[in-house]
C-alpha positions in Angstrom: -8.3 -45.1 -87.3 -9.5 -42.0 -88.2 -7.4 -38.4 -87.5 -10.5 -36.4 -86.0 -10.8 -39.6 -83.1 -6.9 -39.1 -82.0 -7.4 -35.9 -82.1 -10.0 -35.9 -80.2 -8.0 -38.7 -77.6 -5.7 -36.5 -77.1 -7.2 -33.4 -76.9 -9.5 -35.1 -74.6 -5.8 -36.7 -72.2 -4.3 -32.9 -72.0 -7.9 -32.0 -70.0 -7.9 -34.7 -67.0 -5.8 -36.3 -65.6 -6.8 -39.7 -65.8 -7.4 -42.7 -68.8 -8.9 -42.1 -71.9 -9.1 -44.9 -74.5 -10.5 -45.2 -77.4 -13.6 -47.6 -78.8 -15.2 -48.7 -82.3 -18.5 -50.5 -82.5 -19.6 -52.8 -85.6 -21.1 -49.9 -87.2 -18.5 -48.2 -86.9 -19.3 -45.7 -84.3 -16.2 -44.1 -81.9 -15.9 -44.1 -77.9 -14.3 -41.6 -76.1 -14.0 -42.9 -72.5 -12.2 -40.9 -70.2 -11.8 -42.6 -67.0 -11.6 -39.8 -64.3 -12.9 -37.9 -60.9 -14.9 -34.9 -62.6 -17.7 -32.8 -61.6 -20.4 -33.1 -64.0 -19.9 -28.3 -64.7 -16.4 -29.9 -65.5 -16.8 -32.6 -67.3 -20.0 -30.4 -70.0 -16.6 -28.3 -70.7 -14.4 -31.2 -71.3 -16.3 -32.9 -74.2 -16.6 -28.8 -76.0 -13.5 -28.0 -76.0 -12.9 -32.6 -77.3 -15.3 -32.3 -79.5 -13.9 -28.5 -81.5 -11.0 -30.0 -81.2 -13.0 -33.4 -83.8 -14.2 -31.3 -85.9 -11.0 -29.5 -87.1 -10.7 -32.3 -88.7 -13.9 -33.9 -90.0 -16.8 -32.5 -91.0 -18.8 -35.3 -89.7 -19.1 -38.4 -87.2 -20.2 -40.2 -84.7 -18.8 -40.2 -81.5 -20.2 -40.0 -78.2 -17.5 -38.5 -75.7 -17.9 -40.9 -72.3 -16.4 -39.8 -68.6 -16.3 -41.7 -65.7 -14.6 -43.2 -62.7 -13.4 -45.8 -62.5 -15.9 -48.2 -60.6 -18.3 -46.8 -63.7 -16.0 -47.4 -66.9 -15.1 -51.1 -65.7 -19.0 -52.1 -65.2 -20.2 -50.3 -68.5 -17.3 -53.0 -70.3 -18.3 -55.7 -68.8 -21.7 -54.4 -70.0 -21.1 -53.6 -73.5 -17.3 -56.1 -74.1 -18.7 -57.5 -77.0 -20.0 -55.2 -79.0 -16.8 -52.6 -79.1 -13.2 -53.1 -79.9 -10.8 -51.2 -78.4 -9.2 -49.1 -81.0 -6.8 -46.9 -78.8 
């Protein structure tokens, strides 16, 4: 797994009160998912901080950061589980 994703996941886990998971799809795109309850204003700051941490470790990476509640996460994974492989 990419060191940048590990660093991003660690930073995300420091910033949220919840669970962090990482996935990769068949094209090599990464998905960092934070399962937590937060408001939109806080989410934007968290995403910025996680991206800042990721880009300390790489110049280029295809990553999507998602912050969602547990029910939304379950629904998302039901729709996408065949396309994603858990890496963290």
